N, C-alpha and C positions, 0 to 999 in steps of 0.2 A: 527377603519375608516369607514367612509362612501362609501356607495357602493350607484350610479346612474344607474337601471337599463335602456338601449338604447331600441331597434329594440329589437324584440324577439328572433332573431339571434345575439346577441351580448351583451358583457357586459363592461362598463364600467368603470373602479378602479380607487378612486383618491384616490395617497398616498400622505401624508402628506410636503416633501423635494423634491422640482423639481430636487436637486445636487445627492441625491439620488437614484433619477429615471433614472438619468444618468449613477450612476455605475449599478444597477439595469441592465441595458440596454446595457453595455456594449461598448466600441469601434465597429462602426459601427455598432450598434446593434447586434453584432455577439449573447449577452446573448440571446437575446427575439430569434433571429433566429433559435437557438438550440432547446429552450421550444417550438417553434413551431413545430420545425421536431418532437419532441417525442409526442408533444400532438394533432396533427393533426389540428391543429389551425392557426389562421394568426392574428397577432397581432402587432398594430401603438400603439405609444406614440406621443404623446405631452404637455410639460409641466409636470404636476404633473398627466396628465393618461395617464392610458394604455386600451386602445381596446381591447377586445377579441371576435374573430367573427369566423364565419364558423365552422365546425365540428357539432357534434350533442351536446346534453346538457350535458353528460356525460364528452366530451371531453374537453369544454367551463370550467364546476369545475373544475377541474383537472387542466387546465392551469392556475384557478383563485388561485389555493391552493398552485401551488408552485410557482406563482409571490409574494404572499401573505408572504409564507417561504423566497424567497430569500430577498426582500425586508429588511424582518423583519434580516438579515443576517447581512445586507450591513447598517442596522442602529444602531447592533451593533459594528460597526467596522470592518467587517469582507471583507477579501478582494477577490471576487469573481475571482474566474479562470472556465474557459471552465467546466472543469472537476467536480466543485464543482455543476455546474447547471446540467449539465446530470446524476450525481450520487441525486442529489435532487430532479430532475423529478422519480428517479426510485422509492426513498426515499416516496415522496408524493403518487404516485401508489399503494405502497405496504402498505397506512395510516401509516409511520411513519415520524415524523418531522425531518426533518434536522439540523433545530439549535439545538437539541437535542445531533445529532449525531456529528454532526462539530463542536459543541462548547468545544469537549474533546479536548483541543489544547496539543498538546506532545512535538512539538519543535518549533523555530521561529529559521530559518536557518541565513545563512550570508548574506545572497540577502532578508531576512526581509520574506520569505515565511512559510507561518504560517504551519505546518504538522496538522493534526488530521485527523481521526477515515474519512473514505468517505461513509461507509457504517455498517453495523449491521453485519457482521460477523468481520470484522477490528478493531470494539468499542469492541467484546468479546473477541479479542484476544491482544489489548491494556491492558485489564482489566485482564484478566489471567497473559500475563504480569509482573502487578505490585505487583498481592496476592501472584503467586509463584514463586518458587525457579529456576524450569526445567517448561518449556516450549515448545510445537509441533505446529509446524506449518506447515499444511497439507494439499496441493491443486494446482491448474495447475498456471501457469505463469500469473505477472498479477494482482493475487491480494494483492499486498502488503507487503506479509510474510516477504525479507527480509528487503525492506525499514523501513517499519515499526521498526519491531527488530533493523534496526541502527541507527533511530530516539531516539527509546527508552534508545539507549545502550550511546548514545552521554547525550542525558537530561541528565543519571543517573551519566555520569560522566560530568556534569556543576555543578551540583547539589553537588555531591562528596558524591551520594552513594558510588561509585566503583573508586578505584583507576587508571582505566585503562580497556581497552575495548583491547577482545583477536577476533578476526575475522578467520576463516577458514574453509577449505573446502576440498573436496577430490579430487586429480587428477588424476581423473580415466583413461583420454585419454594420459597420459604419462604413466599407469602403476604405480603411484606414484615412480618411476626409474627414476629421473629428470639426470643426470649426461648428457645423451647422447645432452643436450640443452647447447648452450652458455651461459656464463655469468657467474655470483655469483649465490646466490639463489634468492636473491633480483627479479633478471631478469631472472631465469630458472620457476619460478611458477607464474610470472605475470599473462600470458596470465589467468590462471585457477581464482585469485584472482580479474581479474577485473572489476567485478561486485560490489564485496564489496569496493573497490576503489572510486569508480563511485559515491556510494551511499554517501559514508564518503564525499569528495570532494564536494557532493551536500551542503551538510547542513553544512559544516566547510570551512573559507574560506583556501584559499591555500597555505598560507603561516603558519595560525595556526595548519592545518591538517599535514602539512612536518613536524611542530615541533613535536608533538606529534610524529609521527611516528620516527621521531632522537631520542627523550627520551625514547621508548620504552610503551610511554602513551596508544599508539594504536599499537597495534601486528599486522600484518597478514601472517598467517604461511599455509601450507600443513596440514594438519589434521595428518599425519607420526608425524610431529613433536610434537605433541601432548603428544607422548609415557613420559612415566614414569616424566610427570611433574605433580602440585597441584595449583591450580590455584584460590588464594584467593585475594579478596577484589573486584574481576571483573566481567565485563559482557562479557558473551562469544556466539557467534554466532559462528552455525555451519550451511553454506549451503551447499544446492545439497544434502540433506542427505541420499535422494534414492540411493546415488549409496557410500554408507559405506558397509561394511560389516559386519556383526554381529559383529564378533570380535570385527572392528573399533569401533563401536558403544557403543558397553561396555566399551570396553580402554577410548573413550573422553566423557561418562558419569559421569565415576569414576573418573575424575580431578576434579569435582565440590569440589571446599573449601568453607573456612567460609566466608559470606558475601558478595558473589557471586550469579551471574544467570547466567543461559544456555535456550537458544531459540534455539530450530533444526529449521530447515525449509528444505522443500522438497516438490518434486511432485513421490509419487508413480505411476503412468503413465510412467515416464520418466527416466524410470532405465536402465543406461549405462555399467552395472559391464559383466562379463564373463556369455555367460550363465551356467550355472546350481550355480550361485555364487549367494544363496539370497543374499535379502537387509536387511540388518541392521534396517532402522528405518520401513519396514513392520513388522520385529520382534519384533521390539520398543512398537510398536502399540499393540502386540495382551502381550508381558511381563508386562509393566509396568503400561497401563488402569486399574484405579482404585488404584491406588497409591499415599496415600495422599503425597502433596506437586506437584506433578505432574499433567501437562492438557495438554489436546489436543484439538487443535482449527481448527477441517478441514475446510476449504473453497471450493468453488465449482465455477462452469464457471459466477454462478450470482454475484458474488463476484468481479469479474475482472473489473480492475481500465484502461480503456484505453482512448486515444485520442477520441473524437467521428467521428473522420475522418478513425480513425483507425478500429471502429466500421461498419460502411460504404465501406471499401475498404474489408472485411471481405463477407460483405453480398452480393457484386458487383463479388468477386471472387465463393462465393458457386451460387449466380442465375446463373452465365458461365457454372463454370461446371456442374448443373442441365443440364443446356438447350446443352450443349456439350454430356453428357450420354443420354441424350432422342435422 
């Protein structure tokens, strides 16, 4: 693509297609505004051109590389969302290619949203799920552990690599004794399994998701109900695994049958077990590391994918608390 230098404090970038430049900029130029916030420059678009001004040389160079990567995604037919713009800026700053990371399509939802990894941690996680029968995704909330596992599960079901999906998590808050709650078993455990339902209904339209559940193609159950079963030809997800006991984790992992995959997700810093009860997830890390066929994928705060405004809210609160403390 030709590049024409403007004044020393600015860069003028010309792209081939004006319609794709509009997609690059976003509605009300919201994509450009986010790139401005992430790089510290000012951006303006007219026709096929985007002008990068302000900031220092390094900031302008970073903004240009981000814009070229984003245009490349648009040129490939990729629909840009704000989270993609935000993650692309982070990836380019780390010397990585957003096109390479986002190009790994996992699943296209009922709303035609393309689910892809958003950073290298997520990409390693997805690759591990493809290549291993048991995968542990361990890290803080917001890193996409459960959501990506669900996307992989739905993709496996649609591609007929498995016959069903089993979703489970420990109902620690009720001590796994749910009798005091009103309703049938589905109503009793619903509050604890809601995040898994939400992820499923985000990917599959409501009618199809309901049909899956009525036929048993997708089963959602508390961990206590896994005892004594063997799960063949299934994609099994254990969420909130930090709240399993050592006995529960061993019981769960030994449910694995032929043709099945297991993904275990959890955050070892958020254990809600009664004091003195060791976490089964912590023990599994020690016992199973190095076992062939099992992969551990650690996530950190760097891998958190949130709406850009959430990051601004967090920063605002941190600044306020720092001032109050001072």
